[in-house]
Residue, then its C-alpha position, 0 to 999 in steps of 0.5 A: x458514473x466514473x469509477x474512482x481509483x485509490x492509488x496507494x503507496x505504503x511508505x515505511x522503513x524496511x525491517x529487512x534493512x534493519x535486520x541486515x545491520x545497516x547504519x540508520x542513515x542507510x536504512x532510511x535512504x534505502x527505504x524511502x529513496x532507494x536507487x533514485x526510484x523511491x518516494x521522490x521519483x514517484x512523486x515526480x511521475x505522479x505530478x507529471x501525469x496529473x495523478x492523485x495518490x494516497x501515501x500510507x505512512x508508517x510512523x512506528x519506526x520513529x520509536x527506534x530511529x527518531x521522528x526526523x526521517x518520518x517528518x522528512x518523508x511526510x513533508x516531501x509528500x505534502x509539499x508535492x500536493x499528495x495525501x498522507x494517511x496512516x499505516x502501522x507495522x506494530x512490531x517496531x514497538x519492541x525493536x532496538x536500534x543496532x541489534x539486527x532485528x533480534x528484538x521485536x514485538x508481534x508482527x500483525x495487528x490481528x495478533x493484538x487484543x482490541x485494547x492493544x490495537x487501540x493503544x497502537x493506533x492512538x500512538x501511531x496517530x500522535x506520531x504521524x501528526x507530530x511529523x506534520x501530517x493532518x489528522x488521518x481519516x484512513x488506515x491500512x494495517x501493515x501486511x494487511x494484518x487487520x481484523x474485525x477488532x481493528x475496524x471496531x477500534x478505527x470506527x470509535x477513533x473517528x476514522x472514516x476508511x480502512x483499506x486492510x482487507x486483501x483477499x489474496x492474503x486471507x484469512x491470514x494475515x488479512x483477518x477481516x471477516x469478508x469474502x476473499x473476493x470482496x473488492x467493492x467497498x462496504x460499510x463495517x463498524x461505522x466506517x467504510x472498508x475499501x478492499x485492495x484490488x484483486x485479479x484472479x490470475x489462475x483459477x481459484x488464485x487471487x493476486x493483488x493489483x500491485x506494481x510488483x505483482x502484475x504485468x502492465x498487461x494485467x494492470x491494463x486488463x484489470x482497469x478495462x474490466x473495472x470500467x466495463x463492469x462499472x466497478x464501484x472503486x479500484x484500489x491499487x497498491x505500491x510501496x515506496x521501495x518496490x521500484x528498486x531491488x530488494x537490497x535497495x541498491x539499484x532500480x528494478x527496470x521491470x518495476x519502473x516500467x510498470x509504474x510508468x505504464x500504470x501512470x500513463x494508463x491512469x492518465x489516459x483513462x482519467x475520464x472513466x477512472x479518476x484518481x482520488x484521495x480519501x480526503x476527497x470523500x468520493x461517492x462510492x457505490x457500496x457493496x456491489x457484487x464486483x468481481x475480480x478480473x478472470x484468468x487469462x493464461x497468456x497474460x499470466x505466462x507473460x507476467x511469469x516470464x517477466x518475474x523470472x527475468x526480474x528475479x534473475x537479473x533485475x534483483x541482483x545487487x549493484 
C-alpha cells in the first residue's frame, strides 16, 4: 500500500512585517508573494510537477487588515486547484494596525482555555469561509501550539483532522500529549491527529521535515526511509514566505532549490508516495510504530554548511 504524503504550506500574514512598521499593502505582499517566490510561484511549481498540496490559511489577520487579502490568497489557491484548510495564530485578535506590534493577545492556542479555543476556532472558520474557502475539515495551530483541549474542541466542531503535533517543538509550544517521536496518525478526541514529519538529525535531536529546515539530501533520505519502512503517512511543512529571505526582499536560493528538488522527488516517487489532500480522506494506517529517520553525521554536516551559507549570504536584504 502506498504511503500518502501531505505536502502542507502554512499561509499567513507575517507578524514580523507588522512589527517592522511596513504599510499594510507591503506587509501583505511580503507575506504572500515575497520576491517572486511566494504562493504564486509555489502553485506554479506544484502544477508543473502534478502535485497536490494543502494550504493551511490563517484568516485572523483579517481582523486587522480586512478580509480582502485573505480572499485574494484563498481565491488564488482554489483557482490553482489546490486545497485550503484552517490555520490559526490567535495573537492577531489583540493586534492594531499601525502600532508596530505593541498590541497583541496570547500567542499560543495552548495559552487559552477550551472555551476560548472554541470561540477562536469558530470565529476563524467563519472568516475563512467568508473569504471563499470551503468549510474546513483539517486544522493546524499556529507555531504548532495546540494541546489536548484543541483536539477536544476540533472534534466537537466536526473537524476530521488535526496536524499540530510536532515533536521537535514538544512539550512547548506543541502541547498535545503524544510522544515526541510520534509521526504516524492516531485517533484522538474523535478526529485523526496527523503529526508533522520528523527526522533525528543528531542523537536525541528531532528536526521537522520542512523546506527551510532540511537539505535536499535529508529530505530524500527521509522519503526513501518512509517507503522502505512502509510508513503510514509523510507530513511535510513549508510556508508561503520561506523561499524568500526573512525581510521578504529577495529569494533565498538555497530554499528555492530545495523546494524545486522536493517537488521533483515527489513527482519521481509518486507511485510509492502519492501526494494527497485532506479532503481526499485517504486511507491511513493508524498508530503504526513509525520511527523518524536515524542520524547521519555527513548529511547533518552538509545541511549545516548550507545553513551557514544561507544565513551569511542568502538572507541578506536586497
